[in-house]
Each structure stands twice: as structure tokens, then as C-alpha cells.
VEXKOLLO-992451 format. One record per residue: residue in three letters; x, y, z of N, C-alpha, C in turn; residue number from 0. Coordinates in steps of 0.001 Angstrom, whole numbers, plus 500000, padded with zeros to 6 digits. Each point is the difference from the previous one (the first is absolute). Layout:
REM VEXKOLLO-992451
ALA, X, Y, Z, X, Y, Z, X, Y, Z, NUM $
...
//
This chain:
REM VEXKOLLO-992451
MET, 428342, 561460, 437206, 499059, 499487, 500886, 498922, 501730, 500628, 0 $
ALA, 501205, 500536, 499769, 499839, 501999, 500724, 498404, 500142, 499054, 1 $
VAL, 499721, 499665, 498125, 498617, 500297, 500027, 499139, 499070, 500268, 2 $
THR, 500480, 498383, 500168, 499197, 499142, 500522, 499290, 501000, 501407, 3 $
GLU, 500877, 500164, 500980, 498992, 500648, 501099, 499470, 501350, 500055, 4 $
ALA, 500693, 500558, 498914, 498774, 500787, 499709, 498727, 500046, 499847, 5 $
VAL, 499920, 498783, 498884, 498405, 500039, 499058, 499566, 499293, 501997, 6 $
LYS, 500293, 498870, 500312, 499532, 499766, 501330, 499451, 500597, 501006, 7 $
ALA, 501074, 501228, 500136, 499270, 501177, 501360, 499125, 500785, 499024, 8 $
LEU, 499829, 500477, 498781, 498904, 500781, 499561, 498833, 499039, 500081, 9 $
LEU, 500126, 498737, 499489, 498757, 499022, 500301, 499392, 500128, 500977, 10 $
ARG, 500758, 499402, 500887, 499582, 500342, 501235, 499613, 501246, 501349, 11 $
LEU, 500435, 500884, 499024, 499493, 500916, 501004, 498476, 500510, 498657, 12 $
ALA, 499523, 499324, 498978, 498589, 500312, 499428, 499008, 499016, 501045, 13 $
VAL, 500925, 499171, 500192, 499287, 498589, 500367, 499741, 501258, 501918, 14 $
LEU, 500849, 500106, 500507, 499981, 500335, 500945, 498687, 501731, 500594, 15 $
GLN, 500388, 500304, 498750, 498620, 501752, 499366, 498625, 498840, 500056, 16 $
LYS, 500410, 499194, 498929, 498262, 499381, 499949, 499746, 498617, 500911, 17 $
SER, 500156, 500020, 500869, 499256, 499194, 501454, 499842, 500779, 500680, 18 $
GLY, 500181, 501981, 499963, 499637, 500283, 501389, 501105, 500463, 500934, 19 $
TYR, 501064, 499762, 499356, 501337, 499770, 501033, 500075, 499197, 500960, 20 $
LYS, 499195, 498998, 499431, 500220, 498677, 501473, 501582, 499380, 500122, 21 $
MET, 500673, 499097, 500278, 501243, 499922, 500472, 499768, 498602, 498101, 22 $
LEU, 501077, 499721, 499586, 500286, 499047, 499234, 500260, 498291, 500192, 23 $
LEU, 499423, 499364, 499348, 500097, 498584, 500450, 500903, 499606, 498957, 24 $
HIS, 500720, 499219, 500591, 501072, 499356, 498904, 500305, 500329, 498758, 25 $
GLY, 500710, 501171, 500352, 500442, 501584, 499007, 498178, 500625, 499457, 26 $
GLY, 499343, 499703, 500043, 498710, 499789, 499252, 499709, 499161, 499204, 27 $
GLU, 500296, 499195, 500539, 499498, 498594, 498675, 498783, 499676, 500325, 28 $
THR, 499732, 500272, 501513, 498652, 499422, 500779, 499717, 501171, 500921, 29 $
ILE, 497982, 500118, 499664, 499488, 500996, 499759, 499682, 500400, 501884, 30 $
ASN, 499861, 500958, 500403, 499996, 499982, 501143, 498362, 500635, 499886, 31 $
ASP, 499374, 499219, 500264, 498395, 500088, 500771, 499734, 500761, 501357, 32 $
GLY, 500961, 499717, 500827, 499707, 500732, 501141, 499412, 499352, 501032, 33 $
SER, 500238, 498231, 499587, 499408, 498597, 500874, 500559, 500238, 500697, 34 $
GLU, 499448, 499360, 501824, 500571, 499822, 500826, 501058, 498695, 500253, 35 $
SER, 499263, 498868, 499080, 500747, 498348, 499863, 500227, 499633, 498598, 36 $
ASP, 501132, 499113, 500160, 499861, 499669, 498129, 499813, 498402, 500603, 37 $
ASP, 499224, 499372, 501526, 499737, 499017, 499784, 500217, 498950, 499305, 38 $
SER, 498399, 500562, 499052, 499064, 499639, 499323, 501289, 499047, 499075, 39 $
SER, 501094, 500290, 499828, 500508, 499605, 498459, 501141, 498767, 500812, 40 $
ILE, 499667, 500083, 501110, 501346, 498920, 500820, 499015, 498646, 500377, 41 $
ASN, 499021, 500315, 500158, 499125, 499081, 500985, 499014, 499531, 498876, 42 $
GLY, 499819, 500246, 498837, 498661, 499964, 498929, 499300, 500471, 499599, 43 $
PRO, 498965, 499928, 499181, 498832, 501130, 500205, 499053, 500094, 501250, 44 $
ILE, 499481, 500360, 500918, 498980, 500059, 500610, 498542, 499396, 499788, 45 $
SER, 499586, 499217, 500989, 498797, 499148, 499967, 498879, 501264, 499810, 46 $
ARG, 499246, 499714, 498883, 498463, 500807, 500234, 498855, 499234, 500475, 47 $
PRO, 499283, 500667, 500719, 499049, 500708, 501008, 498745, 498640, 499592, 48 $
GLY, 499532, 499137, 500531, 499157, 499722, 499608, 500066, 498398, 499659, 49 $
LEU, 499306, 499113, 498642, 500001, 498447, 500207, 501676, 499873, 499946, 50 $
GLN, 500574, 500675, 498672, 501847, 499984, 500712, 500220, 500177, 500726, 51 $
GLY, 499609, 500299, 501069, 500853, 500095, 501498, 499527, 498796, 500445, 52 $
VAL, 499164, 499535, 499861, 499284, 498900, 500490, 500874, 498666, 499323, 53 $
SER, 499790, 499827, 498527, 500411, 499086, 499789, 502212, 499970, 500571, 54 $
GLY, 500282, 500716, 499927, 501018, 500374, 500653, 500363, 498586, 501357, 55 $
ILE, 498933, 500875, 500914, 500132, 499270, 501482, 499747, 498730, 499532, 56 $
LEU, 498867, 499723, 499264, 499726, 498125, 499561, 500952, 499150, 499741, 57 $
ASN, 501146, 500937, 498550, 501006, 499453, 499764, 501371, 500150, 500753, 58 $
ASN, 500157, 500742, 501242, 500694, 499245, 501007, 499606, 499090, 500386, 59 $
HIS, 499151, 499753, 500197, 499211, 498806, 501085, 499780, 498529, 499308, 60 $
GLY, 500435, 500349, 498443, 499940, 498630, 499282, 498979, 499430, 499926, 61 $
GLN, 499038, 501092, 499950, 497838, 499783, 500034, 500013, 499803, 498161, 62 $
THR, 500888, 501425, 499441, 498787, 499820, 498843, 501395, 500575, 498482, 63 $
PRO, 500373, 498754, 499221, 501207, 500423, 499040, 499896, 501871, 499667, 64 $
SER, 501020, 500147, 499572, 499937, 501821, 500020, 499559, 499631, 498370, 65 $
ASN, 500861, 499386, 499079, 499147, 499625, 497972, 498385, 500000, 500059, 66 $
LEU, 499722, 499171, 501001, 498556, 499748, 499836, 498971, 500952, 499897, 67 $
GLU, 500771, 500520, 501365, 498612, 501504, 500551, 500671, 501116, 499075, 68 $
GLY, 500951, 500157, 500002, 500726, 501316, 498637, 499068, 499599, 498665, 69 $
ARG, 499937, 498794, 499668, 499249, 499723, 498883, 498909, 500361, 499999, 70 $
ALA, 499345, 499590, 501111, 498352, 500448, 500133, 499370, 501721, 500516, 71 $
MET, 501189, 500333, 500123, 499856, 501357, 500540, 499841, 500918, 498627, 72 $
SER, 501438, 499310, 498980, 499928, 500741, 499283, 499012, 499612, 498714, 73 $
ALA, 499616, 498905, 500300, 498364, 500363, 498911, 499122, 500633, 500657, 74 $
LEU, 499277, 500035, 501272, 499024, 500962, 500003, 500527, 501121, 499898, 75 $
ASN, 501100, 500756, 500167, 500256, 500952, 499720, 499860, 500639, 498296, 76 $
ARG, 500567, 499080, 499182, 499205, 500122, 499013, 498914, 499905, 499355, 77 $
PHE, 498924, 499137, 500998, 498613, 499738, 499808, 499106, 501700, 500461, 78 $
GLY, 500575, 500466, 501116, 499972, 500972, 500161, 499943, 501297, 499415, 79 $
GLU, 500323, 500361, 499725, 500517, 500997, 498499, 499145, 499795, 499133, 80 $
ASN, 499964, 498982, 499077, 499587, 499134, 498898, 498414, 500732, 499755, 81 $
ALA, 499660, 499612, 501532, 498064, 499893, 500630, 500239, 501818, 500819, 82 $
ARG, 500881, 500634, 499809, 500057, 501610, 500359, 499491, 500379, 498675, 83 $
THR, 501268, 499392, 499090, 499814, 500932, 498990, 498606, 500110, 498954, 84 $
VAL, 499691, 498794, 500239, 498864, 499340, 499373, 498384, 500750, 500542, 85 $
SER, 500358, 500420, 501174, 498416, 500411, 500989, 500058, 501337, 499434, 86 $
GLU, 500929, 500335, 499507, 500263, 501657, 500141, 498990, 500510, 498544, 87 $
PRO, 499275, 500689, 500330, 499256, 500706, 498602, 501305, 500474, 498958, 88 $
THR, 499656, 500103, 498986, 500573, 500385, 498745, 500376, 501649, 500576, 89 $
TRP, 498801, 500852, 499977, 500107, 501130, 500599, 500580, 500607, 500994, 90 $
LEU, 500111, 498904, 500858, 500473, 500535, 501289, 501352, 499747, 499399, 91 $
ARG, 500940, 499026, 498960, 501603, 500134, 500010, 500042, 501132, 499224, 92 $
ARG, 499047, 500457, 499201, 500651, 501289, 499067, 499741, 500999, 500895, 93 $
VAL, 499826, 500317, 501395, 499651, 501152, 500301, 501369, 500065, 500990, 94 $
GLN, 500083, 498550, 501050, 501816, 500148, 500195, 501006, 500181, 499056, 95 $
HIS, 499762, 499749, 498749, 501102, 500205, 499258, 499810, 501495, 499519, 96 $
GLN, 499103, 500577, 500105, 500081, 501546, 499627, 500283, 501089, 501050, 97 $
GLN, 499970, 498957, 500995, 500105, 501002, 501530, 501798, 499912, 499698, 98 $
ALA, 500417, 498507, 500061, 501243, 500184, 499729, 500900, 500774, 499126, 99 $
ILE, 499128, 500223, 498753, 500666, 500710, 499203, 500209, 501781, 500634, 100 $
ILE, 498567, 500493, 500550, 500082, 501412, 500072, 500641, 500199, 501353, 101 $
GLU, 499960, 498990, 500968, 500405, 500355, 501242, 501336, 500628, 499356, 102 $
PRO, 501157, 500648, 500587, 501831, 500323, 500226, 500756, 499304, 500825, 103 $
PRO, 501219, 499541, 499532, 500625, 499342, 500569, 500183, 500367, 501654, 104 $
LYS, 500213, 498891, 500687, 500506, 501104, 501045, 501108, 500644, 500069, 105 $
SER, 500199, 500545, 500853, 501050, 501161, 500114, 500712, 499714, 499969, 106 $
VAL, 501375, 499751, 499907, 501242, 499565, 500231, 500776, 501066, 501623, 107 $
ALA, 500718, 498977, 500807, 500713, 500949, 500997, 501121, 501477, 499532, 108 $
GLU, 499461, 500213, 499626, 501198, 501363, 499768, 501221, 500305, 501237, 109 $
ILE, 501392, 499762, 498783, 500809, 500148, 500722, 500177, 501257, 500403, 110 $
PRO, 500729, 500260, 501022, 500386, 501565, 500883, 501456, 500237, 499017, 111 $
SER, 499944, 501158, 499780, 501538, 500673, 499720, 500758, 499843, 500835, 112 $
LEU, 501571, 500140, 499636, 500556, 500763, 501503, 499809, 500847, 501023, 113 $
SER, 500140, 501247, 499241, 499337, 500714, 501203, 498569, 499599, 500433, 114 $
ALA, 499485, 499475, 499877, 498798, 499562, 500028, 500332, 498841, 501455, 115 $
PHE, 500329, 499252, 499848, 500799, 499406, 501316, 500663, 500206, 500980, 116 $
LEU, 501287, 500866, 499268, 500653, 500782, 501417, 499182, 500897, 500269, 117 $
SER, 498942, 500464, 500073, 499507, 500642, 500862, 499060, 499813, 500340, 118 $
GLU, 499198, 498602, 499613, 499229, 498863, 501006, 500552, 499532, 501104, 119 $
LYS, 500822, 499852, 499616, 500681, 498145, 500437, 500928, 501572, 501286, 120 $
GLY, 500749, 500789, 499619, 500831, 501071, 501194, 501480, 499319, 499743, 121 $
ILE, 500681, 500191, 501218, 501542, 499731, 500944, 499929, 498210, 499097, 122 $
PRO, 499194, 498955, 500890, 500461, 499536, 500155, 499509, 498588, 498254, 123 $
GLY, 499778, 501276, 499100, 499504, 499374, 498738, 501164, 500238, 499589, 124 $
GLY, 500967, 501410, 500033, 500558, 499979, 499396, 501405, 499212, 499724, 125 $
LEU, 500049, 499898, 501771, 501011, 498922, 500274, 500335, 498720, 498795, 126 $
TYR, 498798, 499539, 500232, 498678, 498819, 499931, 501049, 499704, 498256, 127 $
LEU, 499380, 501044, 499681, 500575, 499763, 498038, 501458, 500846, 499808, 128 $
THR, 500347, 500481, 501389, 501607, 500160, 499200, 500711, 498317, 500512, 129 $
GLY, 499715, 499229, 500656, 500389, 499072, 500091, 500104, 498961, 499323, 130 $
GLU, 498692, 499979, 499097, 499691, 499123, 498819, 500499, 500567, 498775, 131 $
VAL, 500520, 501143, 499775, 500475, 500742, 499303, 501555, 499592, 499934, 132 $
MET, 500592, 500176, 501235, 500897, 499636, 500031, 500441, 498291, 499711, 133 $
PHE, 499321, 499321, 500340, 499941, 498511, 499578, 500262, 499915, 498447, 134 $
ILE, 498736, 500809, 499840, 500116, 499173, 498262, 501055, 501177, 498983, 135 $
LEU, 500871, 500813, 500586, 500552, 501112, 499085, 501675, 499171, 500522, 136 $
ARG, 500260, 499388, 501528, 501002, 499585, 500328, 500871, 499176, 498321, 137 $
PRO, 499708, 499064, 499773, 501058, 498959, 498936, 500372, 500745, 498655, 138 $
LEU, 498595, 501276, 500066, 500719, 501443, 498560, 501144, 500387, 500627, 139 $
VAL, 500447, 500546, 501176, 500630, 500603, 501075, 501488, 499399, 499752, 140 $
TYR, 499345, 498787, 500369, 501535, 499064, 500145, 500810, 499242, 498678, 141 $
VAL, 499300, 499637, 499251, 500629, 500160, 498469, 500682, 501229, 499803, 142 $
LEU, 498931, 501225, 500218, 501117, 501267, 499324, 501254, 500466, 500836, 143 $
LEU, 499999, 499306, 501148, 500907, 500560, 500802, 501215, 499021, 499635, 144 $
ILE, 500202, 498627, 499872, 500395, 499226, 499309, 500667, 500075, 498715, 145 $
ARG, 498790, 500414, 498894, 500761, 500869, 498711, 501463, 500820, 500082, 146 $
LYS, 499488, 500941, 501399, 500751, 501172, 500193, 501491, 499716, 500945, 147 $
TYR, 499427, 499274, 501202, 501186, 499800, 500588, 500888, 498279, 499734, 148 $
GLY, 499170, 499190, 499343, 500373, 498823, 499632, 499467, 498787, 500864, 149 $
ALA, 500386, 498675, 499695, 499159, 499134, 501238, 500485, 499935, 501301, 150 $
ARG, 501622, 499669, 500205, 500927, 499980, 500931, 499680, 500926, 500502, 151 $
SER, 499443, 501671, 500294, 499883, 500784, 500668, 498820, 499444, 500999, 152 $
TRP, 500593, 501205, 501620, 498896, 498921, 500864, 499140, 501045, 499979, 153 $
PHE, 500100, 501050, 499582, 499025, 500941, 500111, 498819, 499908, 499365, 154 $
PRO, 499530, 499609, 498388, 498799, 499711, 499659, 499644, 498439, 500650, 155 $
TRP, 500871, 499502, 500703, 499149, 498767, 500956, 499883, 500986, 501517, 156 $
ILE, 500499, 500492, 500342, 499523, 500179, 501066, 498745, 500998, 500042, 157 $
THR, 499825, 501067, 499264, 498696, 500673, 499717, 499446, 499196, 499445, 158 $
SER, 499515, 499618, 499027, 498806, 498739, 499755, 499463, 499452, 501288, 159 $
LEU, 501241, 499941, 500767, 499331, 498904, 501708, 499549, 500738, 500584, 160 $
VAL, 500742, 500985, 500320, 498788, 501503, 500300, 499097, 500032, 499600, 161 $
VAL, 499622, 500445, 499168, 498586, 499906, 498975, 499022, 498989, 500719, 162 $
ASP, 500890, 498958, 499751, 498489, 499359, 500062, 499657, 499465, 501698, 163 $
LEU, 501052, 500250, 501148, 500046, 500284, 501158, 498906, 500832, 500377, 164 $
VAL, 500246, 501369, 499454, 499131, 501612, 500437, 498446, 498963, 499432, 165 $
GLY, 500028, 499944, 499091, 498911, 500413, 499184, 498659, 498256, 500960, 166 $
ASN, 500615, 499342, 499974, 499381, 498973, 500508, 499781, 500397, 501640, 167 $
GLY, 500829, 500754, 500300, 499911, 500497, 501774, 499047, 501005, 499826, 168 $
ILE, 499666, 500585, 499327, 499025, 501756, 499676, 498683, 499126, 499874, 169 $
ILE, 499885, 498779, 499382, 498642, 499721, 499904, 499763, 498790, 500910, 170 $
SER, 500670, 499083, 500894, 499278, 499979, 501174, 500350, 500725, 500893, 171 $
PHE, 500986, 501009, 499988, 499413, 500821, 501214, 498351, 500488, 499685, 172 $
VAL, 500101, 500619, 498775, 498340, 500685, 500164, 498901, 498873, 500299, 173 $
ALA, 500703, 498885, 499464, 498616, 498968, 500456, 499832, 499900, 501747, 174 $
THR, 501230, 500259, 500782, 500282, 499317, 501151, 499053, 501475, 500794, 175 $
ALA, 500556, 501330, 499327, 499419, 501209, 501174, 498610, 500178, 499822, 176 $
TRP, 499416, 499891, 498530, 498728, 500400, 499206, 499103, 498374, 500102, 177 $
LYS, 500292, 499456, 500825, 500009, 498153, 499684, 498026, 500512, 500669, 178 $
ASN, 499169, 500448, 500533, 498654, 500442, 500717, 499324, 500664, 498194, 179 $
SER, 501197, 500252, 499388, 499161, 500909, 498478, 499729, 498866, 499239, 180 $
LYS, 499246, 499501, 499272, 499053, 499384, 498942, 501120, 500122, 498863, 181 $
ASP, 499941, 501298, 499743, 500696, 500373, 498728, 501792, 499299, 500264, 182 $
PHE, 500270, 499548, 500979, 501747, 500015, 499593, 499986, 498483, 501623, 183 $
ARG, 498302, 499502, 499898, 500511, 498442, 500656, 500239, 498777, 499119, 184 $
LEU, 501703, 499710, 499952, 499791, 498958, 499064, 499446, 498841, 499589, 185 $
SER, 499741, 499510, 499042, 498769, 498394, 500071, 501589, 499442, 499512, 186 $
THR, 499276, 498535, 500212, 500814, 498745, 500768, 501027, 499464, 497900, 187 $
VAL, 499635, 500686, 499131, 500997, 499736, 498737, 500657, 501662, 499826, 188 $
GLU, 499961, 500824, 500879, 501028, 500960, 499544, 501140, 499570, 501553, 189 $
LYS, 499219, 499708, 501257, 501365, 499241, 501018, 500693, 499176, 499002, 190 $
ASN, 499722, 498596, 499134, 500460, 499582, 499785, 501328, 500236, 498831, 191 $
GLU, 498815, 501530, 499540, 501215, 500767, 498746, 501137, 500146, 500549, 192 $
LEU, 499678, 500745, 501326, 501466, 500923, 500749, 500940, 498559, 500517, 193 $
LYS, 499427, 498727, 500396, 500653, 499178, 500684, 500592, 499765, 498387, 194 $
ARG, 499662, 500046, 499033, 500673, 499542, 498608, 501516, 500809, 499425, 195 $
ARG, 499481, 501081, 499949, 500689, 500670, 500268, 501230, 500616, 501208, 196 $
LYS, 499905, 499300, 500323, 501576, 500192, 501938, 500299, 498447, 499623, 197 $
LEU, 499564, 498503, 499228, 500312, 499281, 499427, 501340, 500349, 498739, 198 $
LEU, 499412, 500863, 499171, 500599, 500006, 498681, 501429, 500540, 500629, 199 $
TRP, 499922, 500548, 501141, 501587, 501113, 500432, 501094, 499070, 500165, 200 $
ALA, 499916, 498739, 499841, 500376, 499034, 499884, 501367, 499801, 498289, 201 $
LEU, 498891, 500840, 499399, 501091, 499795, 498426, 501025, 500984, 500619, 202 $
TYR, 500277, 500973, 501239, 501621, 501139, 499661, 500818, 498764, 500182, 203 $
LEU, 499915, 499050, 500733, 500902, 499129, 500340, 501034, 499182, 498425, 204 $
MET, 498493, 500094, 499592, 501422, 499868, 498059, 500023, 500715, 498847, 205 $
ARG, 499450, 501218, 500813, 500675, 501311, 498911, 501429, 500219, 500934, 206 $
ASP, 500784, 500821, 498714, 501497, 500525, 499784, 499643, 501195, 500466, 207 $
PRO, 501060, 500592, 501525, 501788, 499098, 500040, 499317, 499303, 501511, 208 $
PHE, 498761, 499797, 500588, 499924, 499135, 500721, 500667, 498714, 499800, 209 $
PHE, 499169, 499436, 498471, 500506, 498953, 499724, 501489, 498992, 499469, 210 $
THR, 500085, 501226, 499845, 501802, 499829, 500067, 500875, 499663, 501001, 211 $
ARG, 499713, 501502, 500850, 500930, 500043, 501104, 499044, 498350, 501241, 212 $
TYR, 499210, 499713, 499983, 498897, 499216, 501118, 499850, 498167, 498877, 213 $
THR, 499034, 500591, 499862, 498949, 498655, 499568, 501101, 499168, 499096, 214 $
GLY, 500512, 501172, 498635, 500329, 498389, 499109, 501205, 499731, 500719, 215 $
GLN, 501003, 500821, 500619, 500886, 499062, 500911, 499767, 498853, 501419, 216 $
ARG, 498493, 500210, 500206, 500013, 498746, 500348, 499000, 498647, 499629, 217 $
LEU, 499806, 500499, 499120, 499546, 499256, 498860, 501113, 499053, 499252, 218 $
ASP, 501059, 500561, 499680, 501336, 499294, 499716, 500391, 499185, 500826, 219 $
GLY, 500050, 500404, 501463, 500763, 499277, 501207, 498313, 498512, 500196, 220 $
THR, 499087, 500513, 499620, 499188, 498522, 500273, 500669, 499238, 498366, 221 $
GLN, 499691, 500324, 499418, 500284, 499073, 499249, 501542, 499146, 499480, 222 $
LYS, 501218, 500885, 500787, 500831, 498731, 499863, 500333, 499114, 501471, 223 $
LEU, 498726, 500235, 501029, 499989, 499263, 501192, 499570, 499284, 498898, 224 $
LEU, 498806, 500157, 499685, 498851, 498828, 499477, 500816, 498825, 498868, 225 $
GLU, 500644, 500881, 499253, 500327, 499293, 498255, 500474, 498788, 500218, 226 $
PRO, 500836, 499580, 501132, 500438, 498193, 500253, 498877, 499531, 500211, 227 $
VAL, 498921, 500541, 500330, 498996, 498691, 500878, 499590, 499746, 498776, 228 $
PRO, 499322, 498845, 499096, 499393, 499152, 498644, 498764, 500549, 499986, 229 $
ILE, 499676, 500957, 499031, 498557, 500301, 499739, 499686, 501065, 500303, 230 $
ILE, 499710, 499807, 501604, 500284, 501547, 501127, 500510, 501083, 499187, 231 $
GLY, 501112, 499802, 499735, 501395, 500950, 498847, 499606, 500511, 499070, 232 $
LEU, 499186, 498723, 499502, 500043, 500759, 498397, 498683, 500863, 500099, 233 $
LEU, 499222, 499655, 500680, 498571, 500506, 500282, 500189, 501489, 501109, 234 $
THR, 500981, 499813, 500366, 499997, 501390, 500515, 500919, 501007, 498454, 235 $
GLU, 500902, 499418, 499248, 500586, 500841, 499264, 498883, 500412, 499470, 236 $
LYS, 498897, 498941, 499314, 499634, 500534, 499303, 498540, 501701, 500499, 237 $
LEU, 499583, 499511, 501363, 499254, 500668, 500483, 500892, 501875, 499980, 238 $
VAL, 501246, 499874, 500263, 500997, 501079, 499677, 500660, 500720, 499154, 239 $
GLU, 499739, 499108, 499049, 499461, 500481, 498254, 499348, 500433, 500123, 240 $
LEU, 498216, 499814, 500234, 499043, 500664, 499813, 499711, 501579, 500430, 241 $
LEU, 500894, 500093, 501893, 499235, 500616, 500469, 500712, 501411, 499314, 242 $
VAL, 501709, 499197, 499894, 501015, 501375, 499095, 499277, 500248, 498757, 243 $
GLY, 498704, 499015, 499264, 499866, 500848, 498394, 499099, 500972, 500362, 244 $
ALA, 498892, 499420, 500790, 498832, 501011, 500827, 500302, 501371, 500668, 245 $
GLN, 501657, 500168, 500665, 499916, 500810, 500535, 500729, 501349, 499300, 246 $
THR, 500229, 499488, 498415, 500824, 501384, 499266, 499047, 500592, 499452, 247 $
ARG, 498600, 499459, 499875, 498883, 501013, 499844, 498811, 499399, 500686, 248 $
TYR, 499499, 499171, 499967, 498485, 499519, 500699, 499617, 501119, 501457, 249 $
THR, 501578, 499683, 500489, 499892, 500588, 501370, 499105, 501728, 500293, 250 $
TYR, 500683, 499932, 498880, 499977, 501946, 499964, 498841, 500401, 499278, 251 $
MET, 499047, 499301, 498885, 498994, 500392, 499413, 498915, 499182, 501171, 252 $
SER, 500146, 499723, 500495, 498560, 498823, 501032, 499634, 500703, 501291, 253 $
GLY, 499258, 500217, 500696, 500066, 500786, 501352, 499425, 501362, 500113, 254 $
SER, 499201, 499657, 498463, 499444, 501481, 499844, 499139, 500154, 499751, 255 $
//
């Protein structure tokens, strides 16, 4: 587990640096482009202005079938493209092609170095980066402490929880104290990411020694209580077996 978490930490630090030190979304699996909202992924694609918007209104009133109008619009678009291609002279297309080759590609946004980021963002930028790095390194620190002190020791469990709380608290503090600054105003996806990280704290209930001392005993008691009940007792037994099996490994490597 230590090797796996070390590789994950290095990859996430690299992603953090390449993103311009923006908040990692879902552990770096989702690109943080700084958008204010992700409603389009929930509510579906946004209708385009013009005829398509009109067709949507008409379709809502049940006056125009969407499939027929869609086919008509597609045919019109193809006709317009073909007409434009035919009407353009050969020399014009050749000149446009040469211009596309000669013109240099658009410059890519330069990724700031760590020192440049800290000098530009100042103290709040340093605090924000500290909280994000704590979130990235927390799983590695937790696994290393388990290797040294054992899974039944409270020290790794408490240390990991404190790192989670402090790191999340630092980011929330910066976002609140400097909420009027566009550099530290959290977008909708970043607020959802903070909520997701807080939900992951529930995994501490499934990690030793808390699981052995408290959660496991409650599960055993519930299983014995429901065991005489037909079907429900069997389902409870299987559910407890799944939770115990996941607790031995999954809860240590998840939430990172």
C-alpha cells in the first residue's frame, strides 16, 4: 500500500503543478478548468440560439416534431456547407491553407513556477497550497504510520484525521477570508469537491482501531439481533461480511 500511495501522491503533485496549483477534483481525475458551474452535465446540453432554440419552444408546445425538424436543419446545414465550398475560388482556399501553415500556433498559457505562484498570491496562496498538499500527502502519511505503529494504534488514525481536518479547514478559511478575491473564490465544482472530501471522513468509522472498538461491535450486535428474522437476517449477515471484507483494505486506500 505504501508504494501505491507514494505513486499516487507523486502523480497528484504533478497534476497540481501542471494545473497552475488549482484544487484537484476527484483526486486529479477531473480537470479543474475554473468553471463556475457544472449544471450542463446534469441538465443536459444547453440549447443553441437561433432556429434550434425556436424548435425547442415549438416542440414543447407540441406543434413541430423534433425528429422531422432535426432532419430538415441537418440537410440545410449540409447544403450550406457544400454551397460555400463550391462558391469559394481555388486560389482563395489555397491562400487560406498557406496562411494556416505560416501562422504560428496560439501560445499555450504558461504554467507558473512554485516561487512565482507564491510571490503572486502571497500568504493566502501559500495557505491554500498548503491545504491542498496536505490533502494529497495525507494517505501516504497514514499508510507509513500504519507500517510503523500498526493498524491497531490510535496514532495513525488520529494523525490522519487531524491532517484531513486541518487541510480542509485551511482551504475553507482562505476561501472565506478572501472571498472577494477572484483568485480564491471557489467555483461550484470546487465547493462540491470540498463537500465530497468531508463525506469521505465517514471512512474513519471503518478504519482500525475505531472499527474494532466501536463500529465492528455495533455491526455484530445488529447481525445477532436480526439473525432470527427470515431473509432479513441472511441479507444482514452478507452485508456485514462485505463491510468487514472491505474494511481490511479498501477503507485504507480509498478517500485519497
